[in-house]
N, CA, C and O atoms as a DFTB+ gen file, in Angstrom:
668 C
 N C O
     1  1      75.724     -40.569       4.958
     2  2      76.424     -40.473       3.682
     3  2      76.170     -41.738       2.873
     4  3      76.242     -42.842       3.413
     5  1      75.876     -41.592       1.601
     6  2      75.647     -42.740       0.737
     7  2      76.967     -43.445       0.457
     8  3      77.985     -42.805       0.191
     9  1      76.934     -44.773       0.522
    10  2      78.139     -45.522       0.180
    11  2      78.355     -45.472      -1.321
    12  3      77.435     -45.167      -2.080
    13  1      79.568     -45.771      -1.743
    14  2      79.940     -45.748      -3.163
    15  2      79.186     -46.840      -3.922
    16  3      79.350     -48.022      -3.620
    17  1      78.370     -46.467      -4.894
    18  2      77.656     -47.433      -5.724
    19  2      77.784     -47.006      -7.178
    20  3      77.996     -45.831      -7.480
    21  1      77.651     -47.976      -8.070
    22  2      77.660     -47.667      -9.501
    23  2      76.304     -47.065      -9.851
    24  3      75.267     -47.706      -9.682
    25  1      76.323     -45.847     -10.334
    26  2      75.082     -45.159     -10.675
    27  2      74.943     -45.147     -12.201
    28  3      75.802     -44.606     -12.896
    29  1      73.873     -45.737     -12.720
    30  2      73.672     -45.690     -14.173
    31  2      73.632     -44.243     -14.650
    32  3      73.093     -43.369     -13.970
    33  1      74.200     -44.002     -15.810
    34  2      74.261     -42.655     -16.352
    35  2      72.869     -42.041     -16.437
    36  3      71.926     -42.664     -16.923
    37  1      72.765     -40.833     -15.963
    38  2      71.506     -40.099     -16.023
    39  2      70.606     -40.304     -14.818
    40  3      69.532     -39.705     -14.746
    41  1      71.019     -41.138     -13.866
    42  2      70.200     -41.401     -12.692
    43  2      70.761     -40.676     -11.477
    44  3      71.969     -40.468     -11.359
    45  1      69.870     -40.299     -10.586
    46  2      70.244     -39.622      -9.350
    47  2      70.972     -40.609      -8.433
    48  3      70.674     -41.803      -8.475
    49  1      71.904     -40.153      -7.616
    50  2      72.604     -41.055      -6.688
    51  2      71.666     -41.841      -5.768
    52  3      71.956     -42.989      -5.428
    53  1      70.557     -41.241      -5.368
    54  2      69.601     -41.965      -4.520
    55  2      68.996     -43.133      -5.302
    56  3      68.860     -44.236      -4.772
    57  1      68.636     -42.889      -6.557
    58  2      68.117     -43.960      -7.409
    59  2      69.182     -45.035      -7.579
    60  3      68.869     -46.225      -7.536
    61  1      70.426     -44.635      -7.770
    62  2      71.525     -45.590      -7.907
    63  2      71.660     -46.485      -6.692
    64  3      71.879     -47.688      -6.832
    65  1      71.534     -45.920      -5.508
    66  2      71.606     -46.712      -4.272
    67  2      70.457     -47.715      -4.218
    68  3      70.662     -48.875      -3.861
    69  1      69.269     -47.281      -4.566
    70  2      68.106     -48.173      -4.549
    71  2      68.249     -49.275      -5.605
    72  3      67.874     -50.422      -5.362
    73  1      68.788     -48.928      -6.769
    74  2      69.029     -49.937      -7.805
    75  2      69.972     -51.005      -7.273
    76  3      69.748     -52.198      -7.478
    77  1      71.036     -50.573      -6.583
    78  2      72.017     -51.541      -6.065
    79  2      71.384     -52.506      -5.063
    80  3      71.844     -53.639      -4.919
    81  1      70.353     -52.074      -4.384
    82  2      69.646     -52.946      -3.432
    83  2      68.672     -53.868      -4.173
    84  3      68.639     -55.074      -3.929
    85  1      67.890     -53.293      -5.071
    86  2      66.817     -54.044      -5.731
    87  2      67.314     -55.034      -6.787
    88  3      66.643     -56.032      -7.049
    89  1      68.457     -54.783      -7.391
    90  2      68.949     -55.646      -8.471
    91  2      69.307     -57.053      -8.006
    92  3      69.423     -57.966      -8.823
    93  1      69.479     -57.230      -6.718
    94  2      69.828     -58.542      -6.174
    95  2      68.609     -59.282      -5.613
    96  3      68.757     -60.306      -4.946
    97  1      67.411     -58.768      -5.882
    98  2      66.193     -59.385      -5.353
    99  2      65.929     -60.766      -5.925
   100  3      66.202     -61.041      -7.094
   101  1      65.395     -61.620      -5.076
   102  2      64.977     -62.965      -5.462
   103  2      63.470     -63.063      -5.223
   104  3      62.947     -62.411      -4.319
   105  1      62.761     -63.875      -6.030
   106  2      61.310     -63.999      -5.838
   107  2      60.949     -64.280      -4.379
   108  3      61.498     -65.175      -3.736
   109  1      60.005     -63.480      -3.887
   110  2      59.552     -63.619      -2.508
   111  2      60.234     -62.663      -1.547
   112  3      59.736     -62.449      -0.442
   113  1      61.366     -62.079      -1.940
   114  2      62.055     -61.112      -1.079
   115  2      61.179     -59.893      -0.842
   116  3      60.378     -59.512      -1.696
   117  1      61.340     -59.288       0.323
   118  2      60.651     -58.048       0.658
   119  2      61.682     -56.980       0.982
   120  3      62.775     -57.280       1.462
   121  1      61.330     -55.756       0.719
   122  2      62.085     -54.594       1.184
   123  2      61.060     -53.655       1.806
   124  3      60.098     -53.252       1.153
   125  1      61.270     -53.313       3.063
   126  2      60.326     -52.414       3.731
   127  2      60.691     -50.973       3.426
   128  3      61.839     -50.658       3.114
   129  1      59.697     -50.105       3.519
   130  2      59.955     -48.676       3.329
   131  2      60.967     -48.196       4.358
   132  3      61.820     -47.363       4.051
   133  1      60.880     -48.709       5.557
   134  2      61.807     -48.301       6.619
   135  2      63.246     -48.639       6.225
   136  3      64.132     -47.790       6.323
   137  1      63.481     -49.882       5.779
   138  2      64.832     -50.297       5.405
   139  2      65.352     -49.497       4.207
   140  3      66.512     -49.087       4.183
   141  1      64.490     -49.281       3.225
   142  2      64.899     -48.520       2.042
   143  2      65.161     -47.055       2.392
   144  3      66.075     -46.433       1.851
   145  1      64.348     -46.512       3.303
   146  2      64.523     -45.133       3.741
   147  2      65.859     -44.971       4.463
   148  3      66.573     -43.996       4.233
   149  1      66.194     -45.908       5.323
   150  2      67.478     -45.866       6.031
   151  2      68.630     -45.976       5.027
   152  3      69.625     -45.260       5.138
   153  1      68.490     -46.866       4.057
   154  2      69.559     -47.103       3.085
   155  2      69.835     -45.892       2.200
   156  3      70.989     -45.601       1.887
   157  1      68.772     -45.183       1.794
   158  2      68.979     -44.074       0.851
   159  2      68.770     -42.696       1.480
   160  3      68.978     -41.678       0.819
   161  1      68.366     -42.653       2.731
   162  2      68.170     -41.401       3.477
   163  2      67.067     -40.514       2.901
   164  3      67.097     -39.293       3.056
   165  1      66.096     -41.137       2.238
   166  2      64.916     -40.443       1.735
   167  2      63.715     -41.340       2.000
   168  3      63.810     -42.563       1.898
   169  1      62.591     -40.732       2.337
   170  2      61.375     -41.482       2.647
   171  2      60.803     -42.114       1.375
   172  3      60.280     -41.415       0.508
   173  1      60.909     -43.450       1.272
   174  2      60.450     -44.156       0.066
   175  2      58.995     -44.601       0.148
   176  3      58.506     -45.269      -0.764
   177  1      58.302     -44.248       1.212
   178  2      56.891     -44.622       1.296
   179  2      56.090     -43.796       0.304
   180  3      56.558     -42.768      -0.185
   181  1      54.880     -44.251       0.011
   182  2      54.021     -43.553      -0.944
   183  2      53.860     -42.099      -0.498
   184  3      53.460     -41.827       0.634
   185  1      54.173     -41.179      -1.398
   186  2      54.073     -39.759      -1.090
   187  2      55.319     -39.179      -0.443
   188  3      55.413     -37.965      -0.266
   189  1      56.271     -40.024      -0.089
   190  2      57.502     -39.550       0.539
   191  2      58.421     -38.889      -0.471
   192  3      58.243     -39.034      -1.680
   193  1      59.419     -38.151       0.044
   194  2      60.320     -37.426      -0.860
   195  2      61.274     -38.354      -1.613
   196  3      62.014     -37.889      -2.479
   197  1      61.276     -39.641      -1.310
   198  2      62.101     -40.599      -2.026
   199  2      61.297     -41.594      -2.850
   200  3      61.863     -42.504      -3.456
   201  1      59.982     -41.424      -2.872
   202  2      59.122     -42.381      -3.582
   203  2      59.409     -42.404      -5.077
   204  3      59.432     -43.473      -5.686
   205  1      59.627     -41.241      -5.670
   206  2      59.923     -41.178      -7.107
   207  2      61.242     -41.888      -7.418
   208  3      61.370     -42.539      -8.455
   209  1      62.215     -41.761      -6.524
   210  2      63.493     -42.466      -6.709
   211  2      63.266     -43.979      -6.692
   212  3      63.855     -44.713      -7.485
   213  1      62.410     -44.432      -5.785
   214  2      62.112     -45.856      -5.684
   215  2      61.417     -46.352      -6.951
   216  3      61.779     -47.404      -7.478
   217  1      60.438     -45.619      -7.441
   218  2      59.741     -46.022      -8.662
   219  2      60.710     -46.092      -9.840
   220  3      60.641     -47.014     -10.652
   221  1      61.604     -45.125      -9.929
   222  2      62.591     -45.105     -11.002
   223  2      63.519     -46.319     -10.892
   224  3      63.842     -46.947     -11.901
   225  1      63.941     -46.644      -9.687
   226  2      64.814     -47.808      -9.471
   227  2      64.078     -49.102      -9.810
   228  3      64.668     -50.009     -10.397
   229  1      62.816     -49.199      -9.454
   230  2      62.029     -50.397      -9.763
   231  2      61.913     -50.583     -11.277
   232  3      62.052     -51.700     -11.776
   233  1      61.658     -49.492     -12.010
   234  2      61.580     -49.575     -13.474
   235  2      62.921     -49.990     -14.065
   236  3      62.972     -50.794     -14.995
   237  1      64.004     -49.443     -13.524
   238  2      65.332     -49.744     -14.047
   239  2      65.687     -51.218     -13.857
   240  3      66.165     -51.858     -14.794
   241  1      65.462     -51.766     -12.665
   242  2      65.836     -53.173     -12.449
   243  2      64.921     -54.108     -13.233
   244  3      65.336     -55.206     -13.604
   245  1      63.699     -53.696     -13.486
   246  2      62.815     -54.516     -14.321
   247  2      63.351     -54.558     -15.747
   248  3      63.439     -55.625     -16.355
   249  1      63.707     -53.395     -16.271
   250  2      64.196     -53.305     -17.647
   251  2      65.580     -53.935     -17.797
   252  3      65.829     -54.638     -18.777
   253  1      66.460     -53.703     -16.868
   254  2      67.852     -54.125     -17.010
   255  2      68.158     -55.513     -16.457
   256  3      69.063     -56.188     -16.950
   257  1      67.414     -55.949     -15.435
   258  2      67.721     -57.214     -14.783
   259  2      66.577     -58.227     -14.840
   260  3      66.755     -59.385     -14.463
   261  1      65.401     -57.794     -15.312
   262  2      64.262     -58.698     -15.375
   263  2      63.679     -59.021     -14.009
   264  3      63.026     -60.048     -13.826
   265  1      63.919     -58.139     -13.059
   266  2      63.421     -58.335     -11.692
   267  2      62.270     -57.360     -11.466
   268  3      62.436     -56.148     -11.604
   269  1      61.109     -57.896     -11.120
   270  2      59.914     -57.075     -10.948
   271  2      59.589     -56.959      -9.451
   272  3      59.395     -57.955      -8.754
   273  1      59.537     -55.725      -8.995
   274  2      59.141     -55.418      -7.620
   275  2      57.768     -54.759      -7.654
   276  3      57.491     -53.932      -8.523
   277  1      56.912     -55.126      -6.709
   278  2      55.559     -54.567      -6.639
   279  2      55.280     -54.147      -5.201
   280  3      55.652     -54.836      -4.250
   281  1      54.619     -53.005      -5.066
   282  2      54.238     -52.530      -3.733
   283  2      53.120     -53.403      -3.188
   284  3      52.144     -53.681      -3.885
   285  1      53.264     -53.837      -1.936
   286  2      52.231     -54.611      -1.254
   287  2      51.337     -53.592      -0.547
   288  3      51.757     -52.934       0.405
   289  1      50.099     -53.473      -1.029
   290  2      49.196     -52.446      -0.513
   291  2      48.982     -52.590       0.997
   292  3      48.748     -53.680       1.518
   293  1      49.072     -51.451       1.669
   294  2      48.779     -51.394       3.092
   295  2      49.844     -51.988       3.997
   296  3      49.647     -52.053       5.210
   297  1      50.969     -52.422       3.439
   298  2      51.984     -53.062       4.279
   299  2      53.315     -52.323       4.292
   300  3      54.268     -52.797       4.910
   301  1      53.406     -51.177       3.630
   302  2      54.619     -50.360       3.630
   303  2      55.862     -51.139       3.219
   304  3      56.911     -51.041       3.857
   305  1      55.729     -51.920       2.137
   306  2      56.861     -52.678       1.644
   307  2      56.631     -53.039       0.180
   308  3      55.524     -52.927      -0.347
   309  1      57.716     -53.475      -0.457
   310  2      57.636     -53.963      -1.824
   311  2      58.098     -55.411      -1.823
   312  3      58.859     -55.828      -0.949
   313  1      57.633     -56.180      -2.810
   314  2      57.968     -57.602      -2.891
   315  2      58.491     -57.923      -4.282
   316  3      57.970     -57.437      -5.286
   317  1      59.534     -58.755      -4.326
   318  2      60.086     -59.239      -5.584
   319  2      59.183     -60.366      -6.092
   320  3      58.839     -61.280      -5.343
   321  1      58.808     -60.292      -7.359
   322  2      57.814     -61.207      -7.915
   323  2      58.421     -62.459      -8.550
   324  3      59.498     -62.419      -9.144
   325  1      57.704     -63.560      -8.408
   326  2      58.049     -64.792      -9.108
   327  2      57.321     -64.784     -10.452
   328  3      56.731     -63.770     -10.826
   329  1      57.354     -65.889     -11.174
   330  2      56.734     -65.944     -12.501
   331  2      55.237     -65.625     -12.455
   332  3      54.734     -64.899     -13.313
   333  1      54.531     -66.155     -11.470
   334  2      53.089     -65.885     -11.363
   335  2      52.848     -64.404     -11.081
   336  3      51.943     -63.800     -11.657
   337  1      53.644     -63.827     -10.208
   338  2      53.521     -62.399      -9.906
   339  2      53.803     -61.545     -11.125
   340  3      53.109     -60.557     -11.366
   341  1      54.825     -61.919     -11.905
   342  2      55.140     -61.176     -13.128
   343  2      53.985     -61.283     -14.124
   344  3      53.644     -60.311     -14.799
   345  1      53.385     -62.475     -14.209
   346  2      52.220     -62.666     -15.083
   347  2      51.091     -61.722     -14.648
   348  3      50.475     -61.061     -15.484
   349  1      50.827     -61.663     -13.351
   350  2      49.750     -60.814     -12.846
   351  2      50.035     -59.335     -13.116
   352  3      49.132     -58.579     -13.473
   353  1      51.287     -58.931     -12.943
   354  2      51.673     -57.545     -13.232
   355  2      51.449     -57.253     -14.714
   356  3      50.867     -56.227     -15.068
   357  1      51.914     -58.159     -15.579
   358  2      51.750     -57.966     -17.019
   359  2      50.296     -57.916     -17.426
   360  3      49.906     -57.069     -18.230
   361  1      49.483     -58.815     -16.879
   362  2      48.053     -58.835     -17.202
   363  2      47.375     -57.537     -16.769
   364  3      46.535     -56.994     -17.488
   365  1      47.746     -57.049     -15.594
   366  2      47.176     -55.806     -15.089
   367  2      47.571     -54.626     -15.970
   368  3      46.740     -53.774     -16.283
   369  1      48.838     -54.578     -16.367
   370  2      49.302     -53.491     -17.233
   371  2      48.636     -53.554     -18.600
   372  3      48.317     -52.516     -19.180
   373  1      48.426     -54.747     -19.115
   374  2      47.756     -54.897     -20.404
   375  2      46.321     -54.387     -20.323
   376  3      45.846     -53.709     -21.234
   377  1      45.637     -54.709     -19.236
   378  2      44.262     -54.236     -19.052
   379  2      44.238     -52.705     -19.002
   380  3      43.360     -52.069     -19.584
   381  1      45.200     -52.134     -18.308
   382  2      45.300     -50.682     -18.213
   383  2      45.590     -50.069     -19.581
   384  3      45.022     -49.037     -19.939
   385  1      46.475     -50.710     -20.341
   386  2      46.800     -50.221     -21.687
   387  2      45.573     -50.252     -22.584
   388  3      45.344     -49.333     -23.371
   389  1      44.790     -51.312     -22.460
   390  2      43.578     -51.434     -23.271
   391  2      42.612     -50.299     -22.964
   392  3      42.040     -49.692     -23.869
   393  1      42.436     -50.019     -21.674
   394  2      41.535     -48.936     -21.287
   395  2      42.037     -47.592     -21.810
   396  3      41.256     -46.776     -22.299
   397  1      43.342     -47.371     -21.703
   398  2      43.918     -46.115     -22.203
   399  2      43.763     -46.004     -23.714
   400  3      43.440     -44.933     -24.229
   401  1      43.991     -47.101     -24.424
   402  2      43.851     -47.089     -25.882
   403  2      42.413     -46.800     -26.282
   404  3      42.174     -46.052     -27.230
   405  1      41.453     -47.384     -25.571
   406  2      40.041     -47.128     -25.877
   407  2      39.716     -45.649     -25.715
   408  3      39.058     -45.051     -26.567
   409  1      40.183     -45.066     -24.618
   410  2      39.913     -43.657     -24.362
   411  2      40.597     -42.768     -25.391
   412  3      40.016     -41.790     -25.862
   413  1      41.844     -43.116     -25.738
   414  2      42.575     -42.333     -26.740
   415  2      41.859     -42.410     -28.086
   416  3      41.674     -41.394     -28.757
   417  1      41.463     -43.602     -28.471
   418  2      40.760     -43.781     -29.739
   419  2      39.458     -43.016     -29.784
   420  3      39.116     -42.405     -30.797
   421  1      38.733     -43.053     -28.675
   422  2      37.463     -42.319     -28.602
   423  2      37.694     -40.824     -28.804
   424  3      36.962     -40.174     -29.550
   425  1      38.712     -40.281     -28.138
   426  2      39.006     -38.846     -28.269
   427  2      39.430     -38.502     -29.688
   428  3      39.004     -37.490     -30.246
   429  1      40.270     -39.351     -30.265
   430  2      40.752     -39.089     -31.625
   431  2      39.631     -39.204     -32.654
   432  3      39.623     -38.482     -33.651
   433  1      38.688     -40.108     -32.415
   434  2      37.576     -40.265     -33.357
   435  2      36.621     -39.074     -33.339
   436  3      35.840     -38.901     -34.274
   437  1      36.670     -38.266     -32.311
   438  2      35.800     -37.098     -32.207
   439  2      36.295     -35.931     -33.064
   440  3      35.608     -34.919     -33.203
   441  1      37.483     -36.080     -33.633
   442  2      38.071     -35.002     -34.429
   443  2      37.632     -35.142     -35.887
   444  3      37.730     -36.219     -36.474
   445  1      37.161     -34.067     -36.447
   446  2      36.893     -34.015     -37.882
   447  2      38.212     -33.636     -38.545
   448  3      38.805     -32.618     -38.188
   449  1      38.686     -34.436     -39.504
   450  2      40.003     -34.168     -40.107
   451  2      40.186     -32.735     -40.606
   452  3      41.274     -32.170     -40.491
   453  1      39.129     -32.151     -41.156
   454  2      39.266     -30.791     -41.687
   455  2      39.442     -29.748     -40.580
   456  3      39.817     -28.611     -40.863
   457  1      39.177     -30.118     -39.332
   458  2      39.393     -29.197     -38.212
   459  2      40.867     -29.083     -37.849
   460  3      41.273     -28.148     -37.158
   461  1      41.665     -30.038     -38.317
   462  2      43.087     -30.060     -37.996
   463  2      43.908     -29.380     -39.077
   464  3      43.518     -29.370     -40.245
   465  1      45.049     -28.810     -38.692
   466  2      45.964     -28.304     -39.718
   467  2      46.387     -29.475     -40.612
   468  3      46.538     -30.604     -40.145
   469  1      46.571     -29.192     -41.883
   470  2      46.866     -30.238     -42.859
   471  2      48.117     -31.035     -42.511
   472  3      48.196     -32.226     -42.812
   473  1      49.089     -30.393     -41.884
   474  2      50.355     -31.071     -41.592
   475  2      50.254     -32.135     -40.494
   476  3      51.186     -32.923     -40.333
   477  1      49.149     -32.185     -39.732
   478  2      49.017     -33.233     -38.704
   479  2      47.839     -34.182     -38.946
   480  3      47.600     -35.078     -38.136
   481  1      47.114     -34.004     -40.023
   482  2      45.968     -34.873     -40.301
   483  2      46.366     -36.331     -40.440
   484  3      45.746     -37.210     -39.842
   485  1      47.404     -36.587     -41.232
   486  2      47.838     -37.977     -41.422
   487  2      48.302     -38.594     -40.107
   488  3      48.033     -39.763     -39.832
   489  1      49.000     -37.802     -39.301
   490  2      49.464     -38.287     -38.006
   491  2      48.282     -38.615     -37.099
   492  3      48.292     -39.642     -36.419
   493  1      47.280     -37.769     -37.081
   494  2      46.096     -38.006     -36.254
   495  2      45.360     -39.261     -36.712
   496  3      44.905     -40.054     -35.886
   497  1      45.245     -39.441     -38.015
   498  2      44.588     -40.627     -38.563
   499  2      45.369     -41.901     -38.158
   500  3      44.777     -42.905     -37.763
   501  1      46.698     -41.830     -38.268
   502  2      47.539     -42.976     -37.910
   503  2      47.421     -43.291     -36.426
   504  3      47.351     -44.459     -36.044
   505  1      47.400     -42.268     -35.592
   506  2      47.274     -42.493     -34.143
   507  2      45.915     -43.099     -33.797
   508  3      45.811     -43.913     -32.879
   509  1      44.896     -42.709     -34.517
   510  2      43.572     -43.299     -34.313
   511  2      43.605     -44.788     -34.637
   512  3      43.048     -45.605     -33.904
   513  1      44.264     -45.133     -35.745
   514  2      44.361     -46.548     -36.127
   515  2      45.196     -47.341     -35.117
   516  3      44.853     -48.478     -34.793
   517  1      46.280     -46.758     -34.621
   518  2      47.124     -47.441     -33.635
   519  2      46.340     -47.681     -32.348
   520  3      46.410     -48.767     -31.772
   521  1      45.603     -46.685     -31.900
   522  2      44.798     -46.854     -30.684
   523  2      43.774     -47.960     -30.879
   524  3      43.547     -48.764     -29.976
   525  1      43.161     -48.004     -32.044
   526  2      42.192     -49.063     -32.339
   527  2      42.846     -50.434     -32.367
   528  3      42.278     -51.405     -31.869
   529  1      44.039     -50.519     -32.948
   530  2      44.745     -51.805     -33.019
   531  2      45.120     -52.293     -31.622
   532  3      44.968     -53.475     -31.313
   533  1      45.605     -51.393     -30.785
   534  2      45.966     -51.775     -29.406
   535  2      44.729     -52.294     -28.686
   536  3      44.782     -53.312     -27.997
   537  1      43.624     -51.593     -28.849
   538  2      42.386     -52.016     -28.184
   539  2      41.948     -53.382     -28.690
   540  3      41.551     -54.233     -27.893
   541  1      42.010     -53.608     -29.987
   542  2      41.592     -54.894     -30.558
   543  2      42.505     -56.020     -30.098
   544  3      42.033     -57.072     -29.668
   545  1      43.815     -55.801     -30.188
   546  2      44.761     -56.851     -29.822
   547  2      44.726     -57.187     -28.340
   548  3      45.077     -58.304     -27.958
   549  1      44.314     -56.251     -27.501
   550  2      44.322     -56.510     -26.066
   551  2      42.965     -56.929     -25.513
   552  3      42.815     -57.081     -24.301
   553  1      41.983     -57.116     -26.376
   554  2      40.679     -57.613     -25.919
   555  2      40.823     -59.012     -25.340
   556  3      41.648     -59.797     -25.808
   557  1      40.029     -59.329     -24.325
   558  2      40.071     -60.697     -23.784
   559  2      39.828     -61.761     -24.853
   560  3      40.443     -62.826     -24.815
   561  1      38.931     -61.481     -25.813
   562  2      38.666     -62.463     -26.869
   563  2      39.895     -62.658     -27.762
   564  3      40.146     -63.766     -28.234
   565  1      40.659     -61.592     -27.995
   566  2      41.880     -61.699     -28.792
   567  2      42.929     -62.524     -28.051
   568  3      43.621     -63.349     -28.647
   569  1      43.035     -62.289     -26.756
   570  2      43.997     -63.044     -25.945
   571  2      43.632     -64.527     -25.969
   572  3      44.507     -65.383     -26.094
   573  1      42.332     -64.829     -25.848
   574  2      41.890     -66.231     -25.897
   575  2      42.222     -66.854     -27.246
   576  3      42.637     -68.011     -27.320
   577  1      42.038     -66.088     -28.298
   578  2      42.324     -66.585     -29.644
   579  2      43.807     -66.926     -29.790
   580  3      44.162     -67.967     -30.341
   581  1      44.653     -66.052     -29.297
   582  2      46.093     -66.314     -29.359
   583  2      46.465     -67.508     -28.475
   584  3      47.279     -68.341     -28.874
   585  1      45.879     -67.596     -27.285
   586  2      46.179     -68.708     -26.382
   587  2      45.750     -70.033     -27.003
   588  3      46.424     -71.049     -26.830
   589  1      44.640     -70.024     -27.718
   590  2      44.124     -71.251     -28.333
   591  2      44.984     -71.724     -29.502
   592  3      44.877     -72.874     -29.928
   593  1      45.832     -70.846     -30.019
   594  2      46.666     -71.221     -31.162
   595  2      47.790     -72.171     -30.767
   596  3      48.464     -72.727     -31.634
   597  1      47.998     -72.362     -29.455
   598  2      49.030     -73.262     -28.928
   599  2      50.421     -72.950     -29.447
   600  3      51.252     -73.849     -29.573
   601  1      50.681     -71.705     -29.744
   602  2      52.006     -71.316     -30.225
   603  2      53.002     -71.389     -29.069
   604  3      52.720     -70.923     -27.966
   605  1      54.157     -71.974     -29.330
   606  2      55.189     -72.070     -28.298
   607  2      56.016     -70.796     -28.214
   608  3      56.586     -70.494     -27.166
   609  1      56.084     -70.060     -29.291
   610  2      56.832     -68.814     -29.335
   611  2      55.887     -67.689     -29.717
   612  3      54.819     -67.920     -30.284
   613  1      56.293     -66.474     -29.401
   614  2      55.500     -65.321     -29.806
   615  2      55.659     -65.176     -31.314
   616  3      56.773     -65.013     -31.812
   617  1      54.542     -65.236     -32.041
   618  2      54.638     -65.144     -33.501
   619  2      55.014     -63.732     -33.945
   620  3      54.806     -62.767     -33.208
   621  1      55.569     -63.616     -35.152
   622  2      55.858     -62.274     -35.679
   623  2      54.567     -61.465     -35.796
   624  3      53.479     -62.021     -35.944
   625  1      54.710     -60.165     -35.728
   626  2      53.542     -59.278     -35.779
   627  2      52.706     -59.520     -37.025
   628  3      51.479     -59.436     -36.962
   629  1      53.333     -59.817     -38.151
   630  2      52.569     -60.030     -39.389
   631  2      51.657     -61.239     -39.259
   632  3      50.533     -61.215     -39.760
   633  1      52.121     -62.302     -38.593
   634  2      51.287     -63.493     -38.387
   635  2      50.119     -63.167     -37.466
   636  3      49.000     -63.629     -37.688
   637  1      50.378     -62.374     -36.438
   638  2      49.289     -61.997     -35.540
   639  2      48.255     -61.157     -36.269
   640  3      47.055     -61.338     -36.064
   641  1      48.700     -60.247     -37.113
   642  2      47.753     -59.444     -37.887
   643  2      46.904     -60.322     -38.789
   644  3      45.695     -60.115     -38.896
   645  1      47.525     -61.301     -39.437
   646  2      46.794     -62.211     -40.296
   647  2      45.721     -62.966     -39.504
   648  3      44.602     -63.146     -39.985
   649  1      46.066     -63.408     -38.290
   650  2      45.127     -64.164     -37.463
   651  2      43.911     -63.312     -37.107
   652  3      42.798     -63.833     -37.035
   653  1      44.102     -62.028     -36.886
   654  2      42.993     -61.183     -36.481
   655  2      42.174     -60.700     -37.662
   656  3      41.007     -60.340     -37.511
   657  1      42.780     -60.692     -38.826
   658  2      42.045     -60.258     -40.012
   659  2      41.191     -61.379     -40.581
   660  3      40.254     -61.124     -41.337
   661  1      41.514     -62.645     -40.214
   662  2      40.695     -63.780     -40.644
   663  2      39.394     -63.763     -39.862
   664  3      39.346     -63.292     -38.726
   665  1      38.359     -64.274     -40.469
   666  2      37.065     -64.288     -39.767
   667  2      36.866     -65.548     -39.036
   668  3      35.834     -65.731     -38.391
């Protein structure tokens, strides 16, 4: 039987139990699939019937508590990340976003506007531009340019646009 835990609205009780465990993580902490499975009574290993609950709990504690957990490949456990680990996670996600944006832009560019119904042409054009902007902003050269600016704070989007529009 699951012990009484505060379950965020809209989340399954199993996810709530996992959130209650993960929200107290400190950098370097580990949680094994075995321990998590015992705690929530669902198999949290990759492909297990509780894996989706675990992923949902990991996303929730990242968003709500700023705690990032990452699966350690081949070791049947997850690890709470320190600043360097969070940087690596962010860099990896950015690279993935760039690849997705490139593919999305390529697909959208293959569309001839007149092939689309008139009511979605503007939307398709805008999505093409957004995909292109994401790809441009996430290029390694763009990241280097921003890093070289020695900015202590993240500049407003308008300043970043100005920097990229300059030659």
